[in-house]
Each structure stands twice: as C-alpha cells, then as structure tokens.
C-alpha positions in Angstrom: 0.0 0.0 0.0 1.3 3.5 -0.8 1.9 5.9 2.0 -0.7 8.6 2.6 1.7 11.5 1.6 2.7 9.8 -1.6 -0.9 9.0 -2.5 -1.9 12.6 -2.0 1.1 13.8 -4.2 -0.1 11.4 -7.0 -3.7 12.6 -6.6 -2.6 16.3 -6.9 -0.4 15.5 -9.9 -3.4 13.7 -11.6 -5.6 16.7 -11.0 -3.0 19.1 -12.5 -2.4 16.9 -15.5 -6.2 16.5 -16.2 -6.7 20.2 -15.7 -3.9 21.1 -18.0 -5.4 19.0 -20.8 -8.8 20.6 -20.2 -7.2 24.0 -20.5 -5.4 23.0 -23.7 -8.7 21.7 -25.1 -10.5 25.0 -24.3 -7.7 27.1 -25.7 -7.5 25.2 -29.0 -11.2 25.2 -29.5 -11.2 21.5 -30.5 -12.9 18.5 -29.0 -10.2 16.0 -30.1 -7.7 16.5 -27.3 -8.8 13.5 -25.2 -9.2 11.4 -28.3 -5.7 12.3 -29.4 -4.1 11.0 -26.2 -5.7 7.6 -26.5 -4.5 5.0 -25.9 -0.7 5.4 -25.6 -0.6 9.0 -24.4 -3.1 8.2 -21.7 -1.0 5.1 -20.7 2.1 7.3 -20.4 0.3 9.9 -18.3 -1.1 7.2 -16.0 2.3 5.5 -15.7 4.0 8.8 -14.8 1.4 10.0 -12.3 0.5 6.6 -10.7 4.2 5.8 -10.0 4.4 8.8 -7.6 2.2 6.9 -5.2 5.2 4.7 -4.3 7.9 7.4 -4.4 9.0 7.0 -0.8 9.1 3.2 -0.9 10.9 2.8 -4.2 12.5 6.2 -5.1 14.8 5.1 -7.9 12.4 2.8 -9.8 9.6 5.4 -9.5 11.9 8.2 -10.8 12.9 6.0 -13.7 9.3 5.3 -14.7 8.0 8.9 -14.1 10.9 10.7 -15.8 11.0 8.3 -18.7 7.2 8.4 -19.3 7.0 12.2 -19.0 10.0 12.6 -21.3 8.8 10.2 -24.0 5.3 11.8 -24.0 6.3 15.0 -25.8 8.4 13.6 -28.7 5.5 11.2 -29.7 3.4 14.3 -30.5 0.6 14.0 -28.0 -1.3 17.1 -26.9 0.7 19.4 -24.7 0.0 19.4 -21.0 1.5 19.2 -17.6 2.6 15.6 -17.8 6.2 16.7 -17.2 5.2 17.7 -13.6 5.3 14.0 -12.6 8.9 13.7 -13.8 9.8 16.9 -12.0 8.4 15.7 -8.7 10.1 12.3 -9.0 13.4 13.9 -9.9 13.3 16.4 -7.1 12.4 13.7 -4.5 15.3 11.5 -5.8 17.8 14.3 -5.2 16.3 15.3 -1.9 16.4 11.7 -0.6 20.2 11.5 -1.2 20.3 9.5 -4.5 22.5 12.1 -6.0 24.2 10.4 -8.9 21.0 8.8 -10.0 19.1 12.1 -9.9 21.8 14.0 -11.9 22.1 11.1 -14.4 18.3 11.1 -15.0 18.1 14.9 -15.2 20.9 15.2 -17.8 19.5 12.2 -19.7 16.1 13.9 -19.9 17.7 17.1 -21.2 19.7 15.2 -23.9 16.7 13.2 -25.1 14.5 16.3 -25.5 17.4 18.3 -27.1 18.4 15.6 -29.5 14.8 15.0 -30.5 14.2 18.6 -31.3 17.4 18.8 -33.3 16.3 15.8 -35.3 12.7 16.9 -35.8 13.5 20.5 -36.7 16.7 19.9 -38.5 18.8 22.0 -36.2 19.1 22.5 -32.4 16.6 24.9 -30.8 18.8 26.8 -28.4 16.0 28.6 -26.7 14.1 25.4 -25.9 17.3 23.6 -24.9 18.3 26.3 -22.5 14.8 26.3 -21.0 14.9 22.5 -20.5 18.4 22.7 -19.0 17.4 25.5 -16.6 14.4 23.5 -15.5 16.5 20.4 -14.8 19.2 22.3 -13.0 16.6 24.2 -10.8 14.9 20.9 -9.9 18.2 19.1 -9.1 19.7 22.1 -7.1 16.5 22.5 -5.1 16.6 18.8 -4.2 20.3 19.2 -3.2 19.3 22.1 -0.9 16.6 20.2 0.7 18.9 17.2 1.2 21.5 19.4 2.8 19.1 20.9 5.2 17.8 17.5 6.2 21.4 16.3 6.8 22.1 19.4 8.9 19.0 18.9 11.0 19.9 15.2 11.5 23.5 16.2 12.5 22.2 18.8 14.9 19.8 16.3 16.4 22.6 13.7 16.7 24.8 16.3 18.4 22.0 17.2 20.8 21.4 13.5 21.6 25.2 13.0 22.2 25.3 16.1 24.4 22.3 14.8 26.4 24.0 11.4 26.7 27.2 13.1 27.9 25.3 15.1 30.5 23.6 11.9 31.7 26.9 10.1 32.0 28.3 13.1 34.0 25.3 12.9 36.3 25.6 9.2 36.7 29.3 9.5 37.4 28.7 12.2 40.0 26.0 10.2 41.6 28.4 7.2 41.8 31.1 9.4 43.3 28.6 10.8 45.8 27.5 7.2 46.8 31.2 6.4 47.4 31.6 9.5 49.4 28.5 8.8 51.5 29.6 5.2 52.1 33.0 6.5 53.3 31.3 9.0 55.6 29.1 6.2 57.1 32.2 4.1 57.7 34.2 6.8 59.2 31.4 8.0 61.5 29.7 4.8 62.5 32.6 2.4 62.7 34.5 4.7 65.1 31.6 5.1 67.5 30.5 1.5 67.3 34.0 0.4 68.2 34.0 2.7 71.3 30.5 1.4 72.2 31.8 -2.2 72.0 34.8 -1.5 74.2 32.7 0.4 76.8 30.1 -2.4 76.9 32.8 -4.9 77.6 34.2 -2.7 80.3 30.7 -2.2 81.9 30.0 -5.9 82.0 33.4 -6.6 83.5 33.1 -4.0 86.2 29.3 -4.3 86.9 29.8 -6.1 90.2 33.2 -5.1 91.4 33.3 -1.4 90.4 29.7 -0.2 89.7 30.8 3.5 89.5 33.2 2.8 86.6 30.5 0.6 85.0 28.1 3.5 85.2 30.7 5.8 83.6 31.1 3.3 80.7 27.3 3.1 80.2 27.1 6.9 80.2 29.8 7.0 77.5 27.8 4.4 75.5 24.7 6.5 75.7 26.5 9.7 74.5 28.4 7.9 71.8 25.3 6.1 70.5 23.5 9.4 70.4 26.2 10.9 68.3 26.2 7.9 66.0 22.5 8.0 65.5 22.7 11.8 64.7 25.4 11.3 62.1 23.7 8.3 60.5 20.4 10.1 60.4 22.0 13.0 58.6 23.6 10.7 56.0 20.4 8.8 55.4 18.4 12.0 55.0 20.8 12.9 52.1 20.1 9.5 50.6 16.4 9.8 50.9 15.9 13.1 49.1 18.3 15.2 47.1 15.7 18.0 47.1 16.0 18.8 50.8 17.9 21.8 51.9 21.5 21.5 52.7 22.4 20.5 56.3 22.8 23.3 58.7 25.5 21.7 60.8 29.0 22.4 59.6 31.3 19.7 58.5 33.5 18.4 61.4 36.9 20.1 61.6 39.9 20.5 63.8 38.0 22.0 66.6 36.3 18.6 67.2 39.4 16.5 67.4 39.3 16.9 71.2 35.9 15.2 71.2 37.4 12.2 69.4 40.1 12.1 72.0 37.6 12.2 74.8 35.7 9.3 73.2 38.9 7.3 73.0 39.8 8.1 76.6 36.5 6.7 77.6 37.5 3.4 76.0 40.6 3.3 78.2 43.2 4.9 76.0 45.5 7.7 77.1 45.2 10.3 74.3 47.5 13.3 74.1 46.5 16.0 71.5 49.3 18.4 70.4 48.4 21.4 68.3 51.0 23.4 66.5 50.8 26.5 64.3 48.0 29.0 64.3 44.6 28.8 62.7 44.0 26.6 59.7 45.0 28.4 56.4 42.2 30.1 54.4 40.1 27.8 52.3 41.1 24.8 54.3 37.6 23.5 55.1 38.2 20.3 53.0 41.5 19.7 54.7 40.0 20.2 58.1 37.2 17.7 57.4 39.8 15.2 56.0 42.1 15.7 59.1 39.1 15.0 61.4 38.2 11.8 59.6 41.9 10.7 59.5 42.2 11.1 63.3 38.9 9.4 63.8 39.9 6.3 61.8 43.4 6.2 63.4 41.9 6.3 66.9 39.3 3.6 65.9 42.1 1.3 64.8 44.0 2.0 68.0 41.0 1.1 70.1 40.1 -2.0 68.1 43.4 -3.6 67.0 46.5 -2.2 68.5 46.3 -3.0 72.2 47.9 0.3 72.8 47.8 2.2 76.1 48.6 5.7 74.8 48.1 7.6 71.5 49.6 10.9 70.4 47.7 13.1 68.0 49.7 15.9 66.5 48.1 18.6 64.3 50.3 21.2 62.6 48.6 24.0 60.7 51.0 25.6 58.2 50.6 28.5 55.9 49.1 26.4 53.1 48.5 22.9 54.5 47.5 20.9 57.5 49.7 18.0 58.7 48.4 15.2 60.9 50.3 12.5 62.8 48.6 9.8 64.9 51.0 7.4 66.6 50.2 4.7 69.2 52.4 2.5 71.4 50.8 -0.8 70.6 52.7 -3.9 69.7 53.9 -3.9 66.1 53.3 -7.1 64.1 56.3 -8.7 62.6 54.3 -9.6 59.5 53.0 -6.1 58.9 49.2 -5.6 59.2 46.0 -6.8 57.6 44.3 -4.7 55.0 40.9 -3.2 55.5 38.6 -0.4 54.4 39.5 2.3 56.9 42.9 3.4 55.7 41.8 3.0 52.1 39.3 5.8 52.9 42.1 7.8 54.4 44.2 7.5 51.2 41.2 8.4 49.1 40.5 11.5 51.1 44.1 12.6 50.9 44.3 11.8 47.2 41.2 13.9 46.6 43.0 16.9 48.1 46.3 16.2 46.3 48.2 15.5 49.5 50.5 12.8 50.8 49.8 10.0 53.2 52.0 7.3 54.8 50.8 4.4 57.0 52.7 1.7 58.7 54.0 0.0 61.9 57.0 1.5 63.6 60.2 -0.5 64.0 60.3 0.0 67.7 56.6 -0.8 68.2 53.4 1.0 67.6 51.7 2.3 64.5 51.8 5.6 62.8 49.5 7.5 60.3 51.0 10.7 58.8 49.2 12.9 56.3 49.8 16.2 54.6 46.6 18.0 53.4 46.9 21.0 51.1 44.5 23.8 51.9 43.4 23.8 48.3 42.8 20.5 46.4 45.3 19.9 43.7 43.8 17.6 41.0 46.3 15.2 39.6 48.6 15.2 42.7 49.9 11.9 43.9 47.4 9.7 45.5 49.7 8.5 48.3 53.1 8.9 49.7 56.2 7.3 48.3 58.0 4.4 50.1 60.4 6.9 51.6 57.5 9.0 53.0 56.0 5.9 54.5 59.3 5.1 56.2 59.4 8.6 57.5 55.9 8.4 58.9 56.5 5.1 60.6 59.7 6.3 62.2 58.4 9.7 63.3 60.2 11.5 60.5 63.7 10.1 61.0 64.4 10.1 57.2 63.6 6.5 56.6 65.9 4.7 59.0 65.0 1.1 59.9 63.3 -1.6 58.0 61.0 -0.6 55.1 57.4 -0.4 56.2 54.7 -2.3 54.4 52.3 0.4 53.1 49.1 -1.5 53.7 46.1 -0.3 55.7 44.9 -1.3 59.1 41.3 -1.3 60.2 
C-alpha cells in the first residue's frame, strides 16, 4: 500500500495533468484532445502519475518510470499538458532523498533526449528550448540538493543534541556514583569509630558491673553519649540518601575544633590520648583539609581502640601557611608480619588523594603504629594519591628520614 503522503502527491499531480489537458482543449477550441491522447498518451500519463504513489518506498524505480514516461510523451506528438510535472516531482524527490548520482544522471539524460529529439525533428538545435529545459532540470536538481543538505544538517544537529544529552547523563551518573562512594565513606568513618567505642565500653561495663559499679556507670554513660552521636550522624547521612531536594544540612562539617571530642571518646575506651596542636589557625580555604584531618584522626583512633592493644596515642596537628599536617601514633605492639588490609585506611588514602596531599601508614620498627598525612589547603587535582615508600618510612619512624626496615604500606582497620 502506498503511503498517505505519496498517494496525496499522486492525486494532486493527476488533477493538475487532467486540468492542463482541459485548459489545452479549451484554448485550442477543439474537442479532439482527449481522443488524441488515446491510448498510448493516456498510458504514459497514468504511468508517470501513478508511479508517484510509491515514491517513498521505491524512489529510484519510481523516478525511472516517471521521468521516462513524461520525457517520451512529448516527442511522440501527444497534446501538450503538464505531464512533465510527474517527472519533476520524482526527480526532485530523488535528489532530496540523497540519491545524488541517480538524480543527476536522470536529469541530464532527460535534457539530452529532448534536445536531440528537437534537433532531429526541426533539422537544427533549438537553443531557446534547450536552454529552457536545461534550466528546468538544474533548478529541480539544485532545489533537491538544498533540501537534502538541510535534512542532513537537521539530522546532524539532532545527533549532536542527543550526544550532548548522553554526555550530560553520563556526567550525572558519574557524579551520583562518586557521591555514593563519598557517603559510604562518611558512614564508615562516623559509624565504625563510634560502634568500636561502644563495643569496648560495653565490655568494660560488663566486667566492672559487680566489682566497680561506679566505673561501669561511667562506661554506660559513655555508651549513651556515643550512640546518640552515632544516630545523629547516621540520620543526617540517610536524609541525604532519601531526598536530594531537601535543603543543605545546617550543621557544619566536622573540623579540627572537634578533634578533642574524638580524643575524649577514645579516653572513655581506656586509651591515654594526648593532643598536640602546632601552628595557628587553619589556612584560608582549608575546610576540606580540616574535614579530612578530622576523619583521619577518627579512623586512626578507631584502629588503635580495636586492633593495637595500645595504652597511649599521640595526635599531632600542625597548621602551616598552606597545608594541614596530621600525625597519629600509638604505642601498641607492632606485628612482625605487617598488618592486615581493611577499608578504613583505604578511605584515608582516598581523602588525601582527593586533596592532592601525601599519606604514609605503617608500623614503627620500635613498636606502635603511625599514620601521617599532609593535606593542602586547596585541592590539587592530579597530585599523587599517596606517599612514596620513603615517605612511609618517615611516617612510621616519626620523621627520621627512613631509618630502619622498610614499612609495608598496607592499611589497618
């Protein structure tokens, strides 16, 4: 079945052709026009016009039939009319649909056939008629080329718009994935630390419940306070996950001013924690470095409580002109085989890498465990993701230039 648009085109062409013959009959004052086109002239007209009904489905065969039928009609001496319109429509559609060489070949062949026929019939070329036919063919073909070019430009613009939309979607998906990783790290840093303290305090309370009820009560009070803080931080993170349309949280990100709170929590678990602050206020624009320093200290203290068996931990924070330096060192027993990998220090390294700083983690030769990090005040994309082996040695040995055995740069906790 022909398409609706093609059928309408064929119907309009048929009306124009029939109307043109009626006009020719009225202008000539003869009643023999319709008789003169029978039967072969009518067959050529029907073939040229009817073929247009399948122009979109079979553009090249339809153009061959329509152009050939409308071109042959005139040399055979049938009454003049608008039969050539069918050939024009087919030729234009062929060029507009991108069949360029077929369209130009048919158009030039049509011109040559008519020109040669006129030269043979009239004994010499008729330049005025030849120029008119050539102009008609060129106008039709060039118009088809313009339409084709405009279609290609629209298609190209649409493809570019689709590609841009896909690019924006990929960026959004990547940002969403990065945000999920960040939130997972926040949950680990906040919850794992506090849960470890709760676990230690619960064991202490059970052990001292009968013999020292006052200390057991202190441990339970610490559990209550710590669990409250854990629930608050977890609720804030879950609120972000539930709705991205909610207003930004009013509470500021944790910074250096809250490190003493972390020390108090670790003291409640039985550790002796000494906090040493050097330098002045954090450098301007160091909010990210402060938040990362807080999480690094939090993770290091969590590891000391859970794994090290240490009695004392030293936390040193040094605020320079353009960076923040953190050192957390405990006096626990160092393992001869290094230490087991986990997620905590991976998060530390990711935070430091995001700011373009350096980090070194490892057991100390004389015992204990050290975490050292340098956090630039302004993130530097492309900076090294972690410290070199020499930096790791320096951190583990308290900055002694790498003396002693090389440290395995794994993570603990």
